[in-house]
N, C-alpha and C positions, 0 to 999 in steps of 0.2 A: 642942776636942781637938787636940793637936799630935802628929803622927806622927814617929817617929824612923827615919832611913834611913842605911844605910852609904853610903860614897862610891861603892862599886861599884853598889849598887842605884840611887842617884841618877843616876849616869852612864848606866846601862842604860835608865832611864826617859826621860832626855833624848834618847838615841839613837833609841829606838823612836818617840817623839813626832815626831822629825824625819824619820822614814821609813827609818831604817837597821835596823829590827827584822825586816825580811823579806828573803828571798832576792830578788835582782834577777830580773826577768822574763827568760826566754830571748829573747823578741822583744818589746821595748817597743812599746806602741800609743799612739794618741792618748789613750785613756782613762787609761792609766797616767800620761801626762804631765799630764792635767787633774787627776787625783787628787793628784799631787805638788804642783802649783801651789796647789791648794786647801788642802792640808795645811800648806804653808809660809806661805801668806798673802801672800807677796811674793818677788820676785827682785830683788836690788839691781842697779842699772845702774852701770857704771863705764866710763870712756873708755879705760882701758888695754887694749891688744889684743896684748900680747906673746905670749900663748898662745891665748886665746879670750876673747871678750867675757864679762864676769862673769855676765851674766844667763843664759847657756847652761849654766854649769857645775853649779849645784846639781842640776838634773835628771839630768845625766850621772852625778854622784856617786851618785845613788840608783837610777837605772834602767839605767845603762850606755849603750850606743850608740843613743840614740833619734835620730829625724830632726829636725834643728834647724829645718827648714822648718815643722814643726808649731808650734813656738813662735813663729816669725815670723808665721804665719797667725793665731795666737791673739792676738798683740799688735798686728799692723799690717796684717792682711789685710782682706778685705771686711767691712763692718759686720756682716753676718749671721753671720760666722765669729768675730767678736771674743769672746774670753773673758777678755782682759786689757786693762788700760789703764795709762797712765803717770801717776804723780803723785809728790809728795814724801811719803814714808812713812818708811822707814829710809833716809835719803838718797833720791836719785832711784831710783824703783822701778817694776817691773811688778807690778800687783796684779790679782786676780780682779775682774771688773766688779761683782760683788755688793757689793764694799766701797765703791763710789763714793758711795752715800748716807751712809756712815759717815764720810766725809772732807769732806763739804760744809761742816761747821762750820769746818774749817780754811781752806777756800776763802773762806768768808764773812769770816773774820778778815783774810785777805790783802786781800780786796776793800775792807775798811774801813781798811787800812793798819796792822793790828795784828799781822800775822804775815808771814813771809817775810824775805828779806834786807833789811836796813835801807836799803841803797842803792837798792832798787827801790820802796820805799814811797811815794816822791814821786808815782808814777803813780796812787796811790789818791786823791790830793788835787789839788795844784796842776797836775799834768800829766795828769790824767785824760782831758781832751779829746784829747790826743795818742794815748793808748792806745786810746780808743774809735774814733779815726780808723783806726788799724791794724786793729782788730777789724772795722769796717765793710768794709774792703777784703777781708779774709779771707772774710767772709760773701758778698761779691759775686763773688769770683774763685775761691774754693775753696782747697785747701791751699797754703800758702806757707812758705818758709824765710826766715830772717833775711836771707840773701843776696839774696832777691828784692826787698828794700826798699832804697832808696837809703841808703847808709851802713850797710847791715846787716852787712857782714862784720866779724868781729872784727879788732882791730888786731894785736897780737902777744901770744902766750901764751893759755892756756886761758881765763883769767878776764878778759882784756882785751876785753870785749864792746863792740860798737858800740851806737849809740842804739836802733836797731830791735830788736836782740837783747835789750837790757835791757827794752824795752817789752813784747816778746813773752813774756819770762820772767815779768814781773809778771802779764800776762794769764793765763799758765799757772798760776801760784801761785793766782790768784783764781778759777780755774775757768772763765774765759770762753773759753779755748781748751784743747785737749788735743793729743796727738800723733797725727797722721793716719798717718804712716809715717816711716821713716828713709831718707834718700837717701845713696847712696854709702857705705852701711854704718853711718853714725852721725849724719849731719846731720838734725836734727829738722824735719819739716814740720808746721806747726800748722793746725788746723781747729777749727771750733766743735764742741762735744761732741755736739750732736744729729745731726751727720752722721757721727760716729765710733762712739759708744757705743750699743749696742742700745736701741731705743726703750723696751723693757720695763724697762730699768734707769733710763733718764732719767725715766720716769714714776713710779718708786717715790717714796713720800713721804720727805721729809727728816726724820729723827728729831731730837728735841731734842739739843743738844750733849752733855749728861750721858749720855743713853742711848747715843749713838753711841760715846763714849769708853769706856763700860762694855762695849759689845760688842767694841771693839778690844782691851781688856784681856783679855776672854775668849778672843779669837782668839790673842792672844799666849801666854796660858797653855796653850792647846791645842797650839800649835806648839812650845813649849819643854818641856812636860811638867811640869817643876819649875823654879822661878825665884824670885829675890828680887824685891822691889818695884821696885828700880831696873831690873832686867832686863826685867820686864814692861812698864815704861814705855818702855824703850829700843827695843823691837821696832818700834813705830810712832812713836818719838820724841815721846812725850807728856810734858807738864810735870807736876811733882809736884802743883801746885794743881789741875790738871785731873783727876787720877786718884785722889787720896787717898780720896775718898768712894766712887768706883767700886770700888776694891779692897776697902774695908771692906764694902760691900754684897755683893759676890761672896763674901766670906768668910762673912758672916752667913747667906747663902743656901745655904752648903755647896758652892758651886762651886769655891772656892779653899780648900784645906785646909792650915793651917799645918804646916810640917815643919821638923824640925831635922836637918841633914845632918852626919854624922860629921866632925869637924875644922873645921866652919865656925862662925863667930861670928854670922852673920846668919840671921834666920828666913827661910825660903823658903816658897813656896806650891806645893802639888801640885794640879794640876787633877783634879777628881773623875773625869774620863774618861781620865786618863793611862794608858797601857799599863802592865801589871804588869811589874816588872823580871825579865827573862829573859836568858840568854846571847845575845850579839849576834855574828853571824858575818860582819860587813861587811868589805869591802876597798874603799877609796875614797880617791881624791885629792880634797882639799878646796880649793876656791877660797878665797883670802884674804877674800872677801866672802860666804862661806857663812854662813847664819844659825846653824849649829851653833857656829861659832867666832868670829863677828864681835865678840862682847863678850869682849875678851881676858881680863878678870879672871875671868869665868865659865869660860873655857877653862882657865885656870891652876888654878882651884879643882876643877873636875870631872875634868880629865885630867892634872893636874900637868905642863902643857905651856905653857912661856913662849913666846909668839909675837908677833913684830913684823915686819910685811912690809917687805922691803928697799926697795921703791920710795919709801917715806916716810922712809927712814933715810939719813943722810949716808954716802957711800961708805966712809969710813974706819971707820964704826961698824957696817957690815953684817957679820953673823956667818954668814949662810946664803945669801947671794946676793941678786939683784935681785927675783926673782918666785918665791919659794919656797912650795910647796904642802905642807901637812901631809898625811901618809898615815895614814889610819885603818885599823887591822887588828883585827878582833874588836871589843872595846869599849875599845881603847886607841889613842892616837896614837903611833906607833912610829918614824916617820921624817919627813923633810922633803926635798923635792927641788926644785931651782931649774931651771925649765923655760923654753924659748923655742921658738916655732914659727918655723922658718926657712922661710917660705913660698916664697921664690925658689928655694931648693934642694929644697924638698919634704921637709924632714927635721924631726923633733922632736928638739931638742937638750936634753941633760941637762948643765947647766952644773956642777952638783955635787949630791951627795946625802949626807945625814947620817942615821945611825941613832941613835935615842934610847937612853939607858941602859935596859937591861932588855928591849930589843926581842927577840922570839923568834927562834930560828934560821931560820925560814922567811920572815922579813921580806923579804929581798932578792928571793927568787923571787916572792913575792906582789906586790912593788912592780914587778918587771919585767913581770909579766902585766898589771898595770894600766896601765903605760906603753904597752905594745903596743896595748891596747884604746883608750887615749886617742889614740894616733897614728892608728890606723885610722879612728876617729870623725872626726878632723880632716882626713883625707885625706892624711896624711903617712907617711913611712917612719920606722922606728925601728930602730937598730942595736944597742941595748943600751948599758949603762953599767957 
């Protein structure tokens, strides 16, 4: 059976599945944060820090001014406090630790030289001894950064990695090491998983690859509410050949329900536990790396909102600034605002703001309230725009 949905109902289902269907808590707690990270399944990590690190923003968008130290402790605190771990999922990501067994098949592929960046695959074969030597040193000495190894510092540019950094990143892909903590705000310190990830997680059995990918598709569908096949795969960056059978099985089991969305040519899948479509009263600034909008074609289809982040666009082709954040109001994206945290001056700067066609009259006031909340959360002042 295929269900038919209006574009408004599809949008409301997607918003509620992503955590925007409820009023923000007056005082966010650690439990609120944990439920949010579990609901989303991952927070994407990105190096850009013009406003705030990308992994902090999704929880702020859904909860308001939570304590960022809680996320730091969950991701990089003492092992007994760990609730998150780093790995390649939707790009570099923070994930709930219970997903670790579901990604071991990917680590095993990287260990065999069948996954990960091609330039690093040499460490799976002819340069494996070099990689194991670095791993032995980490086992003996504890957490180390690339800079702690001779020749470890990058040369110039983000991707111009030195030898040690390349080796460590292959070890990371292959699951031999994970991130113990971040030094100086972003420099990764590597350690063996058994000293970082809770023992109860390490000891869990490794499911067969097909079962693991099927579980990941189920998690994607829950997080998205309603999505096409490509969008279900994209959430954890799964390949078509890896997931075709898993999606078919979940459909046959009634977990994924085929759906036809008004105005869309592709069949979508509705998760059987997706929230019912109800009016949404959200007000939230969205990071460019927020899972609600990171798949740009889905954002266009559901919200009629064309979005391209300025940092990846040549200067002469930018239309809305360098780091513009969409503004969600109700169940629509009604504005975008180019923001910068001037930490030296202690000010949140609004470089520009643009209202979308059809934005309601109270959009500007709602946006100002959200900008004040954001500034306070970041420890900045805000003078209005």
